[in-house]
N, C-alpha and C positions, 0 to 999 in steps of 0.2 A: 504494500500500500504506500502511495506517495502523497505527501502533503506539501503544498506549494505556498511559500511565503515570499515576502520581499522586504529586505532591510539592509543587507551588507554587500560590499563589493567583492567580486563581481558575481560569483556563484559559490555559495557554501553548500557542501554536500555532507549531510549530518553523519557523525559517528559519536560525538560527545566527548568532552574533555574529562569526564568523570567528576565526581563519583557516580558510578552507574547504579541504577536502581537495584536494590539487593535481590529482588525477585525475578530479575531478567535471566533467562537461561543463557549460559556462556556461548551456546551455539548462536544465539541471536546476535550477541555482541560481535562475535567473529564475522557473521554475515554482514553486519554494518560496515566493518572495516574493508572486507573484500569488495563489496559492491561500490563503496565510495571510491576506492582506488581504481576500480575498473572504470568508473565514470570519469575520473580525472584523466586517466590514460586516453579515453575516448575523446574528450574535449581537446586535449593536447594534440592528438592526431589531426583534429580539424582546425588547428591553429587558433584556438580560442583561449587566450590567457586569462588569468585571474580566478581560476577554479581552485578551491581549497577545501580541506576537511579538518576535523579535530577541533579547531580553535574557537568554536562557538557552540553554546548549548551544552549542558552538563550530562544529559542522559538519565536524569533522576525522576522528574515528574511524569507520571503515566497518564496524562490527561489530554494530550493533543490528539488530533484526528488519527494520526499514524498509530497511536497506541491501541486502537481497536484491533489492529493486527498484532502488535507486539504482545498485548495481553492475552492473545489467543493462539500462541505458539506459531504464528506466522512471522512476517517481518514488516515493520513500518519504518519509513525513512522520510526525511523532509529536506527541502531545498530552501535556501534564502538567496534571492537575487537582489540586484541593486535597484530599488525603487527610484522614482524621479518626482520632480516638482510638477510635472505635467507630461503631456504626450510628446512635446517637441524635444529637439536635441539640445542638451545643456552641457556646458563645460563643467565637469565635476573635479574637485580637488580632493585627492585621497591622501595627501601628505601627512595629515594629522590623525588619520584613522589607524587604530591598532586593535588587535584581538589576541587574547591570551598573552599579552605582554609584548608582542611583536608588531611592528608596523605592517599595515596591510599591503605594502609594496615590496616587502623583502622576500627573498627566496628561502623557503624552509622545506623540511621533509614533507610537510603537509600541504605546501603550496609550491610546487616545482616550477611553475611558470607565472610569476607575479605580474600584476598590471603596472603601468607607469603611474607616476604621481598625479598626472592630470589625464582625464579621460573624457572624450565626448560620448555622451550616453543619452539614449532615448528609450521610449516605451518599446520600440521595435527591438532594440538590443536586449531589453529585459525579456521579452517573449522568446527571442531566439535562444538565449542562454538557458532559459527554463526548459524549452522544448528539447534542446540538445541533451540536457541532463536526463530528462524523462526517457527519451529514446534510448540513451545509453543504458539506463537501468532496465528498461523493458527488454533490450537486446540481451543483456546478461541473463535475465530470467528465462528468456526463450532458449538460450544456449545451455542453461544449467537447471532446467526445470526438474529433472529427475532428482538431482542432489537437493534442491530446495524442498521437494516433496518428502524425501527421506528425512531431512532435518525436521520438517514439521511433525512427522510421525514420531521421531525420536524425542522431541521436546514433550509430547504428550506422555510417552512412556516414562521419561524422567520425572514428570510431575507426579504420576501415580506412584512411582517408587519412593519419591520423597515423602509423599503423604503417608506411606506405610512405615517408613523407617525413621523419619525425623519428627521432632516436636514442633508444634502441637500436632496431634492426630485429628483434632476436630475443634470446631467452634460451637459454642452453645449460646443461643439467644433465648434466655429463660422467659417463661410467661411471667405475668405480674409486673410488667414495666410501668413506669410512671406515665408514659405516653405510648400505649400499646399500638396506636395507629402508626406511629413512627417506626415501631419495631416491624410491623407488617410492611411498611414502605421500604425499610432496609432489606428485608427478605426479597422484595420484588425487584430492588435494584440489583441484587445478586443474581436473581433468576434472569433478569434482562441481559446479563453478561453470560448466560448459559452456565452459571455455577449451580451445581446440584444442591438443593436444600431439602432436608427431610423434616417431618414434624412428628413429635411423640403423640400417639393417638390414645394411649391409655397409661395407667400407672400413676404414681404420685407426682411425676414430672410431666403429666399430660399438658400439651399445649406448647411445650418448648420447641423451638426451631433448632435443628442440628445440621451443621455443615461438615460432612465427613470429607477428609482431605485426600483420600486416595482416589482422586479424579483428575481428568486431564487439565483442568484450569485451576489446579491447586495453588499455583503461584499467584494468580490474580486474587484468589480468596484471601490468601495470607497478606498480600499487598494492601487490600482494602480494609482488613479487620485488625491489623496489628499496628503498633506505634512505629513511626519512621524515626530513624536515627541518622540524621544527616551529619557527617563528620565535621566538627568545628574547625579542624585544621585543613579543610579542603583548600587547594591552591587557588582556585578561582571561585567567585561568588556564584550562588545558585541562580538559575535562569528564571525560575518562577516559584510558585508555592512549593514548599518542601514537606508538607504534612497533609494528610487527607484521611486519617483514621475515621472510618464512617461511624463507629460507635460513639466517639466523641462528638462528631459533627451533627449527628442525628439525636443525641441525648438518649442513646439506647445502650443498655448494659450488654456487653458481649464477653463471654468467658472462654479462655483457652483451656483445653484439657487433653490429657494423654490417656484417660480412661473414661469409658462411657458407663452410665448407670442404667442404660436402656437395653432391653432385650431387642434382638434384631426384628422380631415380629411386632414390636411397639413403634417402629419407625416407618413412616410412609413417605415416599418421595412425592414432593409437591409437583403436580402437573398443571397447575393453574395458579394465578396470583393469590397471595395471601390477603385476607381482608379481616379486619377486626370489627366485630359488631358489639357495641356496648350493651349493658344490661341495666335494668332498674330493679332495685331491691328495697325492701322495707315497706312500711304502711304509713298512711297519712295523706293529708291534702296538699302539703307543700313538697316541692321537688328541690333537691340540693345537688350541686356539682362540687365535688372536692377538687379544687383547682391545683394542678401540678404543672403549670406552664404548658399545657397541651396546645399543639399548634392549631387544632380545629375549633377552639373555643370562640375566638373572635368571629370567624366566618359563621359559626352557628348562631351567634347573637344577632348578626346582621340578617341572617335568614329568618330568625324568629320575628324580628322587627318587621320584616317584609310581609310575613304572614298575618301579623296583627300589629297595627300601628300603635295600639294602646298597651302593647306588651311591656311589662316592667320587671326589673330584677334588682336585687340588692347585693352589692359587692361587700362581703364581710371583711372588716378591718381587724378582726381578732379571731382566734380559734373559737370554734363553735361545736358543741356536742349534739349529735343527732343519734339517738339510740345508743348503739355501741361504737359509733364512729366519731372520731375527732377530726373535724374539718380544718384545713390549714387556712391561714390568712389569704385573702383573695378569692376564697370560695364564693359560690354564687347561689343565692336563694331565688328561685323562680316562683312567683305567685300567680296563680290563676291559669297555669297551663294544664292541658288535659293529657290523658294517657296516649292519645294519638300523636300529639306533638312530642311528647317524651320519647315515644317509640322512634320517631323520625330522628331525634338527636342520637339515639342509640345506633340506629342503622346507617344513617347518612354521614354522621360525624364521628362515630366510634366513641361516644361519650358515655361513661357510666354515671347513672343518677341514683340518688338515695331519696326515698320518700320518707317524710317524717311529719309528725304533728306539731313539733316545736317550731315556733315562729320567732325569728330574730326581731329585736327591737330596732327602731329606726336609728338609734344612736350607736348601734353595733356595726354599722356600715354606712355606705353611701349609695344613693340611687344611680343605677347605670344610665348614662346619657351618651349614646353612641355618636361619635363626631362626624362632621362633614370633612372629608380628607382631600387635600390637594397634594399631588406629587410634582415638585418643581423640576423642570429640565432646562438645561442650557443647550444652545445649538453648537457650543464649542466642543462638547464631548458628550456623547449619549450612551456610551457602553454601560457604565455602572448604573445610570438612571434606568436604562432598559432592564437591568436585572431586578431593580426594585419594583418596576411596573409588572414585570413577569411574575415576581413573587406574589404580589397582590392579586393578580389575575388568577394564578394557579390556586390560591387560597380562597378565592371568591370574596375578596374584600373590596367594596366599592370605593372608587376614588375619581378625582378629576385631574387631568394633566394640565398644568399651567406653565407659562414661560415668561420671558422678559416683558412681553407686552402686558401681561396681566399684572405684574408688579408695577409697571409704570402707570397703569390705569388706576391702581389703588382700590379702595373700598373692599379690601380683602376680607375683613372681619365679617362683613355682611353675608359673605358667601361660604366661608370656611371656618372651621374650628381648629384644625391642625394642618400645618404645611410641613411636609416631609421634604428635606433637601438631601438627596442621595449623594454618595461619594462622587466626586468629579475631579478630573485632572486640573492642574493649575492652582492659582492662589486667589486671595481676595480680589486682587486687581483683575484677574481673568474673569471672576464671577461678575464683577461690576460692569466690565466693558465688553466681555464676550468676544465673538469673532471680529477680527479687525475690520473696520469700515473702509479701509484703504481700497478694497476692490469691490465695494458694495455699490448699490444695493444688490442683494442676491435673493431671489424669491424661491420659496419652497412651497409650491402650490400645485394642485392638480390641474393639468391642462390637457388639451387634446393630444399634444405631442408627448407629454410625460404623464400618462394616466395613473401611474402608481405613486406619484408624488403626493404630498399633502396629507400623508397618513403616518402615524396617528395624530400628528399635529401639523399645522401649516402656518406660514408667515409670508407676508409680502417682502420682508427683508430679514434674513436670519443674521445679518451682521449687527454688531453692537450688543449691548447688554441692557440690564434694567437701569443702569446709570445711578447717580446719587439720589434721584427722585424715587426710583424703585426701591432702593435700599431704605430710604426714609419711610416709605409705605410699608415695607416689611417690618420695620421696627415698630411702627404704629400698630400693626396687626397684633404683635405680642403685647404691647402696652394696653391694648383694648381687651385683653383676655384670651388671645389666641395662643396656641402652642406651636413652637417651631422645633422640629426634630432634625438634627444635623448628624450625618453619618461620616465618620472618618475625617478626611481632609476638608469636607464642607464646613466643619466646625470653624475653620479659619475664617470663613465668610462672616460669621456672627462675632467672632472674637476680635478680628482685626479691623472691622469697620465701625465698631462702637455700638452695635446693636446691644451688646453687653460689654461692660468694661471690667467685669469680675473675672473673666477667663484670660489668663496670660499664656503666651506660647512658652513651652519649656523644651530646651535642647538637651537631650540625654547624650552626653559625650561618648562617642565610640559605639553607640548602640546600633546593632545590625539585626533586624527583626523580620526576616522573610516569613512568608505565610506559615505559621506554626500554631499548634494547639497549646495554650498556656493556661496557667492557674490564675484565677481572680478570687477576691474575697469581698464580702459585703462590708461596706463602710457605714452604711445606714440601713440596717436590716429591716427597719420598719417601713421603708419606702415602698409604695405600690409598684415601683418599677421592678422590684425583686420578688414580687409574689410568685410563688411556685418554685423558687430556686432555693437551694441550701445556702449555708453561710459561705462555703468554699465550693467552687465548681470550675469548669473550664470553658474557655471561649476560643475562637479562631481569630488570630490577629496577624496582619502583614506589616510591612513598613508603612509608617504613617506618622503624622504629627502628634505631639503630646501637648496637653494644656494643664494648667494648674490654677488653683485659687489660693488666696491668702489664708493663713492659718485661721483668722477670725471667721472666714467663710467656708471652712473645711466641711461643715455640715452639708454643703452643696455637692460634695463628692459622695456619690451613692455607692460606687464600686471602685476597687483599686486593683492594680496588677500585683500579683504575688500575695504573700500572707503577712509580710512585715510592714510596719508603718514607716513613714518618713522620719528623718532625724528631728525635724522641728516639732514633732508630736511627742517626743520622749520627754517626760517630766524632768525638770531640773532638780538635781539632788545635791548640788554643791553648796558651799558656804554662802551666806547672805550677809553682806555688810550691814551692820546696825542691829543684827540679831545675835543672841547669845550663842557661843560656839558649843554645840552639843556633840558629844562623842557618838559617832555612828555605831549602831549595833551591827555586828557582823551577822548577816543572814545568808543562808544558802538558798539560792533561788531553786524552787522545786521544778524539776524538769517535767515537761509535758509528757503525759503517757502516750499521747498520739503525735506521731511525727508528721509535720506539715508536708504536703505533697511537694514535689519539685516544681519550679516555675514552668519549665518546659516539659510538657507531657508527650508531645510528638513533634518532631522537627528539630530545629536548632536556633538558638539566639546567642549572639555574641555580646558580651558585656551586659548580661541580663541584670546585674546588680543596679544598673543605672535607670531601670524602668520600675523596679519593684517599689511599691508604695505610692506610685503616681496614679492619677485618675484614669479610670476606664470609662466611667459614665458620670455625667454631671446633671443636676437638676438646678437650674439657675433662674430665679425669679426676674422678670422684666415687667414692670408696671403691674397690671392685673393678670398678666400671662406669664409665660416662662419659656425657657429654652431647655430641651433635653438634648445634651451634647454627648455623642459617642466619639471616642478616639480610636475606634475600629469600625469595621463594616459588618453589622449583624445580618445583612442581606447579601452576602458575598456570593455571587454566581449561583444562587439558588442551591447552595451547598451546606452552609452551616445552620441547618434548621433548628438546632438546639439553642442558638443565640437569638433567633428571630422573635420569640415571645417577649424578650426585653422591649422590643418595639410594640408588640401587641399589648403589653401591660400599659405602656404609655397611652395607647389609643383607648383602651377600656376605661382607664382612670384619668383621662386627660383633664377633667375639670375638678378633680379631688386629689391633686398631687401632693398636698401638704399632709 
């Protein structure tokens, strides 16, 4: 399988610098090298300089299109060609470009025929080089098809043998998950990759999902379900995310085992997708949901409101006992729903309900008031905003897409309660001014010639941004009682433009934080933003900006990185001038019986000590409203589903955040 990109001069043919993904069969890595060198020889024979291998991409992250093949015992390879500013021919200067420490114009073992320092380059050159590489690769496959097929077979045999002889022998996804719908989703993700999954159909562990590893795609199962350990001493920085452990990302408990407690006749191979159907237990007129940050709760609430405009619910702000069950903070009391609606919540949203005759008092919670949501997008960069929209659409959460024109027009509070500003490239200046007006105006509208344009949004001129007037309108939106949610580097927009002056940029010296699963700890455990989460849990974070608040405003920090606090939070225990000098009693600090989890759970972070204690999530009042500021992206590529309910909590409790 070939994956075609464009970014580096003149043609990169992938093999990877390493470290290689630990679950890639050595046969595959050998094939990468052989075929890449065959391609280079082919281009050299055609008099096409500038082809190289090795010095770009590490070979670690198994998420590009080519890994559909690599993950399934075939072979996936990609090319990077030299993109351009447009279709015309341009004079390009390569003198300052380097890869893996070497200039792009030097002769190396991996680049036997380098380009000159200056090159005339066009879109036609780009296509020619790409085509030449693809034809060379296809020619190699045609001439060596029998060997490639033999290798494919041998990789499957190797996987089965490793599953029998190496640890672990199996993965167990036990029943009784806090979000059983996500457990079923994880199982279905595995099945979509043709990984075999069984389910225990009887016995005391009935309902458990079991992945036996003596199967052809064993390596992929191990890759997806275990922690990644990217070496800290890797010579070159990683190319992309370096952790993807699905148990962490989905909030699903996954256990490794070398011994099974199931009899063979208790395990049934799943031949169709798993589905969790909730149940209703107990007696009484009221229905309760024990909230555990399930991803389907917010969509279910919007669905209920759609069925009955007068539907009401109470969000409990303290633990509540119903029969023999103790409900957690954030749990929901539904008043006036019938058994038919309850059954729909069970079947369509996988929610377990409890019936009870106990009725909470109004002062034990707050009334649910579902917000009118807007998702802001810039024309400057739409990728991450697209992932946020995709997440809302997949979850069935209604929203309105707005852009710079809406901010300039103002009157935002009349139309919306919450504005979500997704992660976006650039800084505060980019947000304010958007696409340069130098080449404008540029329309993005549906026309007879371009019938697919103008969707999902349109503008007569996509250049420019909301400007200072739009920023002032956004600030007024918060001051009038609206909530602004900022994800990752979009927090720079509110912190550096004065929408709030309580958040200050923080530079963590030497911190290198590629996409990894890391530990966070509740700083304000009573905050509705943390409903359904334990005191210590994990989130997925990549490289991104950090922000801080003064010590006097530290109550605005809801969540922190790591488990240790910042230095300025440590009480002073030294002498105080003007006070009697008291001899300190020597006390031995009692060691905690529970060891704190490491900061990095999957992946790698360099100089992690410089982020520990700093803010993960802030709740900053602005006038009558507030800013909920994330320093990571909880809606990253529709992947870290475990983190998304932090956003859902903000939406459910948007008007009772204190």
